[in-house]
Residue frames as a rotation matrix with the C-alpha (Angstrom) as fourth column:
MET 1
0.199 -0.945 0.258 99.84
0.926 0.096 -0.364 44.43
0.319 0.312 0.895 0.12
ILE 2
0.088 -0.126 0.988 99.39
0.052 -0.990 -0.131 48.12
0.995 0.063 -0.080 0.91
PHE 3
0.901 0.252 0.353 98.94
-0.324 -0.151 0.934 47.37
0.289 -0.956 -0.054 4.63
THR 4
0.688 -0.717 -0.112 102.21
0.717 0.647 0.260 45.45
-0.114 -0.259 0.959 4.62
ARG 5
-0.113 -0.736 0.667 104.05
0.705 -0.532 -0.468 48.39
0.700 0.418 0.579 3.13
ILE 6
0.429 0.300 0.852 102.45
-0.324 -0.829 0.456 50.77
0.843 -0.471 -0.259 5.64
ALA 7
0.997 -0.063 -0.048 103.51
0.071 0.445 0.892 48.44
-0.035 -0.893 0.449 8.47
TRP 8
0.291 -0.951 0.105 107.11
0.948 0.271 -0.169 48.34
0.132 0.149 0.980 7.12
VAL 9
-0.109 -0.342 0.933 107.31
0.349 -0.892 -0.286 52.13
0.931 0.294 0.217 6.82
LEU 10
0.642 0.406 0.650 105.85
-0.429 -0.513 0.744 52.74
0.635 -0.757 -0.156 10.26
GLY 11
0.922 -0.349 -0.170 108.01
0.375 0.684 0.626 50.09
-0.102 -0.641 0.761 11.83
LEU 12
0.076 -0.930 0.359 111.12
0.901 -0.091 -0.425 51.58
0.428 0.356 0.831 10.20
ALA 13
0.095 0.019 0.995 110.15
-0.050 -0.998 0.024 55.03
0.994 -0.052 -0.094 11.36
VAL 14
0.926 0.265 0.269 109.69
-0.285 0.024 0.958 53.85
0.248 -0.964 0.097 14.94
PHE 15
0.673 -0.729 -0.122 113.04
0.732 0.633 0.254 52.04
-0.108 -0.261 0.959 14.82
VAL 16
-0.098 -0.687 0.720 114.83
0.654 -0.590 -0.474 55.09
0.750 0.425 0.507 13.45
GLY 17
0.419 0.360 0.833 113.20
-0.344 -0.787 0.513 57.18
0.840 -0.501 -0.206 16.16
LEU 18
0.998 -0.062 -0.021 114.31
0.047 0.463 0.885 54.79
-0.045 -0.884 0.465 18.85
CYS 19
0.309 -0.942 0.134 117.84
0.930 0.270 -0.249 54.76
0.199 0.202 0.959 17.43
TRP 20
-0.039 -0.272 0.962 117.87
0.202 -0.945 -0.259 58.57
0.979 0.184 0.092 17.48
LEU 21
0.747 0.387 0.540 116.59
-0.430 -0.339 0.837 58.64
0.507 -0.858 -0.087 21.08
ALA 22
0.854 -0.495 -0.161 119.26
0.496 0.678 0.542 56.08
-0.159 -0.543 0.825 22.13
SER 23
0.118 -0.876 0.467 121.95
0.855 -0.149 -0.496 58.15
0.505 0.458 0.732 20.38
ILE 24
-0.002 -0.082 0.997 121.10
-0.175 -0.981 -0.081 61.33
0.985 -0.175 -0.012 22.27
GLY 25
-0.832 -0.549 0.081 121.17
-0.187 0.139 -0.973 59.47
0.523 -0.824 -0.218 25.57
PHE 26
0.056 0.911 0.408 117.57
-0.956 -0.069 0.285 58.55
0.287 -0.406 0.867 26.41
PRO 27
-0.669 -0.567 0.480 118.16
-0.710 0.679 -0.187 55.45
-0.220 -0.466 -0.857 28.60
PRO 28
0.005 0.698 0.716 114.92
-0.270 0.691 -0.671 53.49
-0.963 -0.190 0.192 28.05
ALA 29
0.637 0.330 -0.697 115.41
-0.730 -0.032 -0.683 53.51
-0.248 0.943 0.221 24.25
ALA 30
-0.326 -0.898 -0.295 118.57
-0.944 0.324 0.055 51.35
0.047 0.296 -0.954 24.15
PRO 31
-0.697 0.051 0.715 116.93
-0.207 0.940 -0.269 48.11
-0.687 -0.336 -0.645 25.40
LEU 32
0.431 0.902 0.027 114.06
-0.138 0.095 -0.986 48.60
-0.892 0.421 0.165 22.90
VAL 33
0.402 -0.372 -0.837 116.49
-0.916 -0.174 -0.362 48.93
-0.011 0.912 -0.411 20.00
VAL 34
-0.707 -0.701 0.087 118.33
-0.702 0.711 0.023 45.79
-0.078 -0.045 -0.996 21.06
THR 35
-0.347 0.649 0.677 115.04
-0.019 0.717 -0.697 43.88
-0.938 -0.255 -0.237 21.49
ALA 36
0.635 0.618 -0.463 113.83
-0.470 -0.167 -0.867 44.93
-0.613 0.768 0.184 18.03
VAL 37
0.011 -0.718 -0.696 117.10
-0.984 0.115 -0.134 43.80
0.177 0.686 -0.706 16.42
VAL 38
-0.822 -0.290 0.489 117.05
-0.434 0.876 -0.211 40.45
-0.368 -0.386 -0.846 18.30
LEU 39
0.048 0.922 0.383 113.42
-0.125 0.386 -0.914 39.83
-0.991 -0.004 0.134 17.30
VAL 40
0.613 0.112 -0.782 114.21
-0.755 -0.210 -0.621 40.45
-0.234 0.971 -0.044 13.64
VAL 41
-0.414 -0.854 -0.315 117.19
-0.887 0.456 -0.072 38.10
0.205 0.249 -0.947 13.80
LEU 42
-0.726 0.144 0.673 115.26
-0.272 0.838 -0.473 35.37
-0.632 -0.526 -0.569 15.57
ILE 43
0.398 0.916 0.048 112.24
-0.224 0.148 -0.963 35.54
-0.890 0.372 0.264 13.25
GLY 44
0.481 -0.299 -0.824 114.47
-0.876 -0.130 -0.464 35.67
0.032 0.945 -0.325 10.16
GLY 45
-0.647 -0.761 0.047 116.55
-0.763 0.644 -0.061 32.77
0.016 -0.075 -0.997 11.44
GLY 46
-0.393 0.597 0.700 113.46
-0.182 0.695 -0.695 30.74
-0.901 -0.401 -0.165 12.16
ASN 47
0.692 0.623 -0.365 112.12
-0.441 -0.036 -0.897 31.35
-0.572 0.781 0.250 8.67
LEU 48
0.077 -0.764 -0.641 115.53
-0.979 0.064 -0.193 30.41
0.189 0.642 -0.743 7.24
LEU 49
-0.800 -0.419 0.429 115.66
-0.534 0.824 -0.191 27.16
-0.273 -0.382 -0.883 9.16
ARG 50
-0.057 0.861 0.506 112.06
-0.044 0.504 -0.862 26.23
-0.997 -0.071 0.010 8.38
GLY 51
-0.671 -0.301 0.678 112.62
0.605 0.307 0.735 26.97
-0.429 0.903 -0.024 4.68
ARG 52
0.473 0.877 -0.080 110.18
0.652 -0.410 -0.638 29.75
-0.592 0.249 -0.766 4.07
SER 53
-0.358 -0.529 0.769 110.82
0.895 -0.430 0.121 32.11
0.267 0.731 0.628 1.26
PRO 54
-0.903 0.003 -0.430 110.42
0.193 -0.890 -0.413 35.86
-0.384 -0.456 0.803 1.73
SER 55
-0.761 0.638 -0.119 107.40
-0.472 -0.419 0.775 35.82
0.445 0.646 0.620 -0.58
GLY 56
-0.189 0.703 0.686 105.48
-0.941 0.069 -0.330 33.56
-0.279 -0.708 0.648 1.85
GLY 57
0.528 0.377 -0.761 105.62
-0.645 0.761 -0.070 30.30
0.553 0.528 0.645 -0.04
SER 58
0.798 -0.291 0.527 106.82
-0.266 0.615 0.742 27.08
-0.541 -0.733 0.414 1.47
GLY 59
-0.078 -0.964 -0.253 110.25
-0.866 -0.060 0.496 25.75
-0.493 0.258 -0.831 0.74
ALA 60
-0.581 -0.111 0.806 109.03
0.064 0.981 0.182 22.32
-0.811 0.157 -0.563 -0.24
PRO 61
-0.814 0.338 -0.473 107.64
-0.559 -0.229 0.797 21.81
0.161 0.913 0.375 -3.79
ARG 62
0.040 0.919 0.392 104.06
-0.786 0.271 -0.556 20.64
-0.617 -0.286 0.733 -4.15
GLN 63
-0.932 -0.257 0.257 103.33
-0.083 0.838 0.539 17.26
-0.353 0.481 -0.802 -5.43
GLY 64
-0.293 0.852 0.434 100.49
0.907 0.391 -0.156 16.58
-0.302 0.348 -0.887 -7.79
SER 65
-0.956 0.075 -0.285 98.27
-0.118 -0.983 0.138 19.32
-0.270 0.165 0.949 -9.09
């Protein structure tokens, strides 16, 4: 769980840094920001369509036990 939080924090820091670089006019940063946003939308949309919950469980209930 700690590694997931570290990955989230580092990813957010990189994204904020890229947004800052794009805002001051660094040309290669803009496509990376757009790519990151598109990847998050596509992965989130895929999880939504497949029925995964954010906690990692499946959308379908288990039968039996």
